N, C-alpha and C positions, 0 to 999 in steps of 0.2 A: 237393197238393204233390208234387213229384217229389223224390226221394232219390238223390244220386250219392255213392257212397263212394270215393275216389280214393286209391290206396294203390300205394306202391313196393314190388313184388316179388308172387311168386305164393304162394298159400295152398295148401296140400296138403291133399288130400281125408282127412278124419279128424274127431274129435270137435268140434274147433274151428269147422270149416267148417260142420258139422251145425247147430251152436248159431247161427252167423249167419246161416244159411239159414232156420231156424226162427224168429228174431226177425224177420226182415225179411219172411217169409211172412204174418206175424201184422198187419203194416201195411196199412190201407187205400191206401198211396200206392205210386205206380210207383216200383221203387226198383232201383238197379244198383250194381254192384260193379266198378270199373274197376281192373285191374291193370296197373301199369307196371313192365316189366322192360327195363333198359338192358343189353344184350349185352357192349357193347365198354366196358370200366370205365376211366374218367379216370385220370391221372396222380395226383392229388391231391384231397383232400376238398371244396376248394372249386369245383373244375370238375366234380366228380360231381354236387354240389347243383346247380350251375348248369345242368347237364343235365337232372337231374331236375326242376328248376324250370320248365323250358320244357313238358317233357310233361305235367307236373301241371296248371299252369294251361291247357294247351291243353285239359284234359279238363274243364274248370270249363264247365258250361252258361252260356251267355250270360244275364246278368242274375240269377244265382243268388246268395243268400247263402253266404257262404264261411266255414266254421270249420276252423280249422287247429289240430291237436292238436299241444301242446307243453308240456313239462313246467315251463315257466316262465309259462305261461299263466293266464287265470283259473280258479279253483277255484269252480264253480256247484255248489250242491246240485241235486236232481233237478227240484224245482218252479222254482228259478230258471232251470234250462236250458230247461224246458218253456217259460217265461214268454218267454224270449229268441224261440224258434221260434214261438209265438202271436204276438209283436208282428211279426215278419218277415212272417207270413202276412196279418195285420190290415194291412200297409202294401202289400201287393200283390206279395210275393215269392211266386211259384209254384216254385221251384226252390230246394233246399238242397243244398249241395256239402260235403263234409268231406274234408280232406285228412290222410292219415296219411304221413310222410315216411320215408325210409331211414334207415340206421343212423348216417349222419354228421349227422343234423338237415335242416333246410329251408334255402334260400337267401332271402337278404333281399326278393328279389322277391315269394315267396310270402307272406311275412308281411305285406308292404305292401298285398297285396290282399285281406288277411284281414278279415271283418267281427267275428270273435271269433277271439281265441286262447285255447284250451281245455285246461285240465290234469286229467289224471285222478290228481292228486297228485305227489309228487315222487319216487316211486319210478320205475324203470326197468322197464317192462313188455315182454314179448315181442311184436313186431309182431303176431302171429296172436292173441294175448289181446287185446289192444288192439282188433282188429276185432270179437270178441265183446261186450267190455264196451261199445263204441259201439253196436254193434246193440242191444243190451239197452237203453242209455239213450234211445236214438232211440224204441224201442217205449214205453218208461216216459215219456217226455215226451209222446208221442201220447196214452196211456192218460190221463195227468193232463189234457191239454187237452180230451179227449173226455168228460172225468167216468166213464171207465171204472174199476172198483174195483180194478185192478192193484195200483196204487202206495197206500201206507198211510204216514201219517204217524206 
């Protein structure tokens, strides 16, 4: 499996970046973080979301299963999340892409392409912490599917 985390905005060096790097380093999968910055800001939120959507979707590898993080998405426990990833692998997906949108949310085109809309609860999380939570949950999902003792019920 190859993993792409595709996010609006750049992460600064610091403890959050170190945690993301640590969890991704533990994975046996090839993984990358694609950071998208749009220098010229649009006049309104809808235009910003449309511009971001173009860049986000262009970064998704062909044929990838796509997860979109959204507070209105499905709340899964760790075993169910691992099961989704395992099912995608079993049906032939070799790429998994996960999108973290910008402050204004995501454009409808991104939602339309998603195979799963995933929520980390209804709280609002800082984007940099979401990356840490996501990296940890991906590692946890791998460990569950591999029978590794990291996850305990």
